Structure formats: C-alpha cells, structure tokens
N, C-alpha and C positions, 0 to 999 in steps of 0.2 A: 603511633604505628598499628597499622591494621592488622588484625590476627590472620594467620596464615588460611587462605582459601584453597581450596582444592575442589575444583568439579566433577561433576559424576563422569565416569568413562565414557556414558554413552552419550553424554550433553554434543549437542551438534554446534562446530562452529564453521562461521563462514561470513556471505556478505550477499546482501539483497539489492536487486535493481528490477525493473519492468522493460519488456520490450519496447514499448514507445519513446524509453528513454534511452537506449543503448544501441538498438540492430540497426536503425537506420534503413535503406535498401527498399525504401517506402513503395517503389514501383518495379523492384527484381522477382522473380520467383512467381510470378501470377498473383502476389499479394496485391488485394482491393483497399481501397481506402480508409482507414480509423477516424474516430470523430477525432484523436489527438493530431491527427495529419492537418487539422484546421487550426491549432491553436497555434498562437503567433506571438514570438518575440518582441516585446514593445520597450524598447530602452527606456522610455520616460517614465515607466511605474514600477521598474523594478525590486526597489528596495525598500518598501513599506514591508509592515509588517505583516498586511493583511490587504494587500495593491495586487490579488491575483488578476491573470492574463488567461485564465482557462476559459472562461463565458466565449461563448459562439453562438449569434443570433442565426435566425430563417432568414434575415435580409445575408448575412455572408453568406451563407451557405449557397443562396441563389446566386451572387456574385461569383465563388467559385466556382459551382455549374458553369456560370457563363465565361470563363476563365479571366472574370474581371478583380479577381480579391488579391490586392496586394501585398505583400509581407516577406516577414523571414521568419520561414518555417520548422523551425532546428529539430523539431522532432521528427522529423522527415528522414535528416540524415543521423541523427543519432549521435552515434562512436564509434560506429562502422562493426559494430561488435557482428553484423552477420558475413563479414569478410572475415575478422580479424578473432574471432572466436577462441581459436586455437591458441593464438598468442596471450590472450587474458585468461583464458583458464588454464593456462602452465604457470601466468605470475599467483594466481587465487592458491594451485596449489604450492607455488614456493612458501607463501605463506601457511600452509598447513589445513589449510580447510578442509571440512570433512561434507560441509553443506554447502552447496550456493541457490538462492534465491533466485528465480526467474518466473516469465509468465509466458505463455503463448498467446501470439499476436490472431485472435480471432480471424481477422479477415486474410491474414494467411494461409489459413485452413478453407475457410466458406469465403470467398471474396467481397461477398455481398453478404453472406449470411443466411441465403436463400437457395444455395446450391442445393442440388440432389446428389452429388458426391463430391469429395473432399478434395483439393488441389494436393495431388502429391508431392509435385514441388515444393508445398510448405511443409507437409511431412516428412519429408526425406531430409531439409534441413535440420529439423528438431531431433530427429533420429541422431544426425552427425553431432548433434550440440550434446546429446544425454551420452552416446557414447562416448563423448570426449572426457565429459565430467568423469565417467563410470572408470574409465581407464586411469583415471588421476587419483581415485575412491574416493570420488566426492560426488556424494548423495545428491541429486534434484530435489529442490521444493519448489513446487509449478502451482503457480497463481493460474486459475483458466479466464479469467475476466481483469485487466488492472490498468483501466481508461482506455481499452481500443476496441471497445467493439464496431463491426462493420458500420462504417456512415450511411450505406442505404437503407440499414434500419430505422436512423435517426430520420433518414427524408423521406420512407414511405409510413411509418408508423408515428415517429416522433419518440424513438426510441423507447425507453422501460417504461414509458407512461404506456403503453399498451399492453394488454395481454399476447400479443401477438408477438412477442420478442421470446417469449415459452419457451415456446418448440422449436425454435432455430438454434436457442442456448443449449438445451438438453441434446439434440443432435449433434451440435461440437463436443460435448462434455463426452458423450458415449465414443465419438470417435475418436479422440486424443485417450479415454480411457483405455480403448481398446487395444490402439495402437502400441503406448507406452506403460503398457499394464505391468510388463516385465523389465522396466527401466526405470519407473518412478514409484516410490514409497509414499511418499509424502504431496497431499495435494492440500490446497486451499480454493475453494468457489473464486467467492469475489474478494477481492483487495479494497479493504477500508468501507465497509457497508453501509456506515455513518456520514461518507461524502457527499449525497445527495445533499446534504444541512448546508454544505459550502457551498458546491458548486453541482447545479441538477441536471446540467450540462456535460462534467467531467465525469460524474459519478453513472448518469444513467443515459447519456447522448439525447435531453429534453431540450426545443426550443424554447423559451418560456413564450417568446412573439410566437409561437403558433397555438396557443393554446390561452382560454381563459381563468381557466381555473388559479386560483392562488399559488404562490411558491412553495408553501408550505405542504400544501393538500399537494401540490404534485409531487415535492419531494416523498412525500411518505407512501403513494399510489405506486412509485414508481418501486421505492422499496420491497412494496407487498410483491411488486410482480418478481423482484428479484429474490427474496426470499423462497418463492416457490420455487422458483428456475433451480436457487441451490440445493432447495430440500429434492429434488427429481434429480438435480448431477450427486448428492449422495446416495439418492436410491440406486442408481446405474453404480454407480463407484462397490456399493456393496456386492453389487450383482457379476463384477467385472474382475476385480482387483485381489491378487492372492491375499492370503494370510499374510499380518502382518503389517497392510497397508492401510494408510491412514488417512481422514479426509476434513480439512477443518472450516471453519469461518473466521474471517480477518475481520477488525475494528481498530481504526485508531484509538486509543485509550487515551482519555485526558483525565486526571484526579483532578476534583474540586476542592477548593476550598471555601469556607466563608470565611467573609472580608471580617467578621466579628462574632461573638459568640451570641449574639443578638437572634432571638429565635426565629424571626422573619429569614434573616440571612442566614441561620443554619437551614431551614425549610427551601430558600431558594436553591442554597446549594445540591439538598437533595433530589429537586426536580431536575436541574443539569445533569446532575450523576445520573437520574434516570434515562435520561435522553440518552446519555451515552451506555448505559448497561440493556435499553430495548432491544438493541440488536443482537447481542450472544442470548439476552433471553428468550427470544424466537427462535435462533439457530442452536441453542442447545437444550431449551426445553420443549422446544415445539409448540408453543402457543403464544397469543398476546397476551401480555402482562395487563392487570384492572387499570396502572396508572396511563397507560398508554391509551386504552378505548376511552377513559376518562377526559384525558387531554384533547382525543380526537373530539370529541361531543362538547366539552367546553368550548376550545376553538375553531367548534361547526365546519369541521373539516371532516369530508365526505368522503372515506377510503371505502371504494368498490371492494367486496368479499363474492367471493361465488360458493358454492355450495359445498364443492370438494376441498375446497382451500384445507381447511382445518385437518381432515386429514392427511391430506400433501405433507403440512406441516411436523405434524407427529409424526409419519413415516419416515423422516428424514435430518432426522437430529444428528449432530456432526460427532467426531472423535476428540478434538480438541479445538481451542482458540489460538489464533495467532491475533498479535497485536502488534501496531507500530505504538514508540513513544517517543514524544520529541520535547513535552511542554504539560506545566497540570495549569489550572485556572484559578481566578480567584473571581466570588460571584461575591452580589448582597441583594436584596432586597430596595428593589428602587422601579421606578415606571419605564417599560422597555426591557428589561433584562429578559423574563421570558422568552422576547423574542431573537435575543440573541445565542439563548442556549442548543448548544450542540456545532456551534461555528469553531472552523479550526484555532482562534487566534484570541484569546479574550481580550475584553476592551479594556479591563481593570489589569493593575501590574502590581505580583508581590513585591513588598520593597524588602522583603527578605531574601531576593534572587537575581542572580544578576542574568542579563539579556544577549541574545546572539546577535551580531550584525545585521539579523532579518528581526530581531523584536520579540524573538522567544524565549519563553524564562524558561532559565537551566533550574532541573530541579529533579537529582539524582535519587534522592530519597521520598519523591512521589512514585517512582519505578516499583521499589518495593512495598508502598503501601498499595499500587495497583496491583502486582502480583499476588498480596495477601489475602485481598477483597475479593477478585476476581477466583482465584482459589476456595477461599471460603463459602461463593455464592453457588460454584457451580462445581467443584470439586471434577474436572476433566483437567486434563495437559495444559499448560501455555506456552508458546512458544513466542518469543519475543523475535519478531521476524521484520523489523524495523528500528531503526535506532541511531544515529549520527548528527553531525554537527557542517552544518552549511557555511562555508567561508571564502570570502572574495581573497587569495593567495598567488603568487606567484614566485617561481624560481631565484633564489638569493643567486649572490656572486660565484657561488660555486656550481649554479646549475640545479640546486635541491631545494625542495620545499621542506622548511624544519616547523612542523604543525605541531609543537607541542601542545600549544590550547586544544587540538583535536586528541591526543593522545590524554590530557587531562580528562577531557569531556568525558571519554568511552572508557577512561578509568575508573571513574567516578558509579558510572552506572553500572558496570559490570560486576563491582565491589557491591552494588546495594540487589543485584542479580545472586548475586552468591550469601548474600547475608538472607534473600528471600529463600533462597534454597535451603539455608539452616533453619529459618522458620517453618519449613515443613512442604515448601510450594512446589508441587511437581512442572520444574519448568524443562521442557525439552531442549530448549537451545536459543544461539542467537546468532539472527544473519543482519550485522551492522549495514544500516543504509547507505549505499554509495559505494561498494569498494573500490571505486575506480570511478573517475568523475564521468558523469552525468548531465544531459540535459533536463533542469530544473522540471517539475510538475508544475507547478503554480505559476512560473512567469517564464518559463521557456528559452531561460540563459544557461550559459555555459558557466559562467562567473559565477556561480554559487556552488561550488566544491564542496563533496563531500569525502572522496573515494581516499585510500591509504595508495592509490595510483594516479599520478597525475598524467592527465591527455592533451596532449598540445594542440589546442583547439579553442577560437575565441567563439564571442557569444555570434559572430557572423558565419561560423562555419569556417573559417578561416586558420588555418593552421597545419601543422607537418601529419598530427594525428599520433606523433611518437607518445609511447607510454615511457614513464621512470616512474622511479620509487619515489617515495616521500619518507620521511623517517618514522612516520607512523606503519608502513610497511613493518619494518623491521619489529619494534614494537608489539604489533598484533601478533607478528610469527612467533615470540617468545613468548604472548600470553598464549596461544593456543597450545604450544609444544609442553608448558608448564601446567594443562590445564587450569590455569588460574594463578596458580601458585605465585606468577613473578608479579602479581597486581600490588601483594602486600612490599614489596620491595620496592615499587617506582617512587 
C-alpha cells in the first residue's frame, strides 16, 4: 500500500498538446505553412523504437513547391481542434483540469514569419481559445514554438541554422506576449530544446542537404540561435507581462544510468547526462558550461558566436524548467557511444524495465530521480509538461476503450512526482501528454494514441472525429478531484 499522497493546493493539473498535432485547418484563417505541414505519415516505418519520419529534405521541399510531393500529411488536418476547441475544452473541464498546455502556431500569426504586421484572424482564434479555457477555470500554459515554425524561414534561411531567424521570432514573441498578457500567466519559449540532436529539421527547420556542415555542428549552431531567441523572448516577457506571470524553457529530460559500475561506464553516463543538462544550464544560468565548450573543441565543431551573445544569454534567464519525461537511458563505454548521446531513444535496453509498444523503457522512479537532480542543480521550479503512454487501441464491444495499462503507467509516474514533492522538490504541476488522441510527432500516425479521450479517426484521416471517454478519463478526474490522494487506493 502506497502512503497517502496529497499534492499542494497550488499544483496545476491538466494535459499537454501542440498546435501542429491537433489544430488542423492548415490553410484556414490566413495561416501559412509550417515545417510540420511537410511531415508525412509513412505506413512502412511507424512501429520501430527509433523509426521516426519527421525529417524533410531540400529535395522534398522543392517537390512540395512544385506541387509534386505526394503523401499523407496528417498534421495538416490534426484532430480538427481549430473547429472543435469548445467541445474539447468542455471535456477537459469535466476532468477537472486547472491548466492546459498548448502552443501557438507561429505561421498562424505571421504566415511567412517575415510580415510587418500580424495576421488578425490568427490572433483572434487564440483569443477565443484562451477565453474558453478561462471561462472553465483552466489556465493556459503556452509554448511559443513547438515544431511549427513558418516554412518560409526554412526555405529562405535554412531555418535556425541562420541568425536571421532570431529577429522574426522576437517579433512574434513580443506580439503574442502583448496580445495575451492578461490571459496567459504561464509561458514556455521552445519545446524540447534538445530535439535538434534527434531531428534538426523538426527542432530547427534545417535541411541537411542544403549545408556542408556536419550534423552535430548544425544542431548546436541552430540551438545557439534558439538560445538567443529564447533569452530575448524572456527579456520581452519581463517588460510586457504583469507581476506573477512566469516564462520557462523546456527540455526532454532523460535520466541516464551506467550499464555497470565500471568507472569508464560511469564517465560515459556523466557525459550523456551533461548533453541533457546542457540546455537548462544555458537557459537557467545564462552561460555555456565548460564541458560543452570542451566538447565543441574536441569534436572539431565550429559554433559561431557574436560578441553580444553572452550578455543576451545572461540577461534572459528563465523562471522555471519545463520537462517532458518518457524514459531513461542505459549507456556504456564503447565505440560510437559518444555519437549516440542526446538521441531520443537509447541503443541499450535496461533489463530491469519493461518497454512500451514503441520500445520505450518505462521508468517511473527515473522521473523522481530526475526531478531531484534538476532541483538540486538549479533551485528553480520544475513543471512536468509532458508524460504519457502511446498505445495502439480500439473500443471494445461496449464501445469503450478500457485502458488500464495507461492508468497503471500514469499512476506510477504521478506517485513518483508526489514522492519528489515530499523530497522537497518544487514541482509546479503535471500535464499529461495527449489528453486527447492526436497526431504523433515522430511518425505522423493517429494509431499511436495517448489520450483520455478517444478520437474516431484513422491514420489516413478517415473517421467521424467523434470524441469519447476512455476508462482513464474518469480515473484522471478522480485523481485531480482528490489532489492525488486517490493514487494510493488504485
């Protein structure tokens, strides 16, 4: 029997999404194309642990421009949140959400990223969404950039590989901060800053066949420009937002274990952990750590810095850290191990952990470890803004999805968050990834489902889009209503 857990009264409960995975309406309301609008669903590569399909090449972009790129572009239709947001928010409110993490699609506000004035239709859409959330007592948590930068910035500048993207992002940030200053208290700049090491197109809109630089150099150079843009957005937030509003940076947190107590394995685990800590080190402390500078030197990576960059970073440190947490990694000292650091899915599998259908290790205790280590290192609040279980599933004979496996997964992770809070960690809240079924980030498929709410749609966009409650819907409602106390009795 688990000891009784009761989360703080201020703890924020809810779910998390991204505009490119739920909104749809890719060509409505004056929206321009985003980088995610070119990501295709490929039925032949969707079930491997690391068979992601979110990379796009310059050749594919050229084909798209010529109207010759064929495929299933599921993120263009999402789950039609654009037209159904009131229905979805009502379901979130029924579960008792006090917060909802979402993103603003940058090209819905500036269709190419380069306009002098914002698109009023796009601004008005988010006004309506925020008003609906607030009417239900749900505080929005808004990510400014969640893999949906204007495609034109990729076409013209090769994305965040160029400093030319910084000024358009700062303008976008100032626009949304000003417009929604009285409606949004919680902000994040970039989703998973460390995504660039897994997919430099997804995270930074960079086409690798349009640069001669090595991929790791490209990833860190693009990240440097995003660090600067994030810091400038933080500075703008401090100028624009009222007292009590906060702005953070977000990473995919992966706890790393050495395969053995062998010192060389422990050293490799430390290096991989530093690769993960690098992003909050810069965002929270406002400077590059020595281990990163050494790595750039030893690996022969030429990261270009301007004279003013250090001051920009120092002046734009964040208020809190947002993390996604899905798995831990196991590593060892072996040839090629250093080249794998920072990747989403590790090559080694921990024999003490079970795997999801997608080969992701399930490690709730690793979340408690991560929360403690982040708190000890930074002493700023931490917000678990993504955590969830993707699974293939279908309604049973009674028309309901009985997802006890999801309940078990979430329950164990929430218990470990509660234990971390008892350890003294300042955890702001928890937003389960995909409170409603949505399009997968990595594979653009619909059949990898995370939600408490089922959406009747298949991988090809066919279905009624009807929303229905899974068993986990009522379970999460009870967890929120009891402030976590019901977790001990499950």
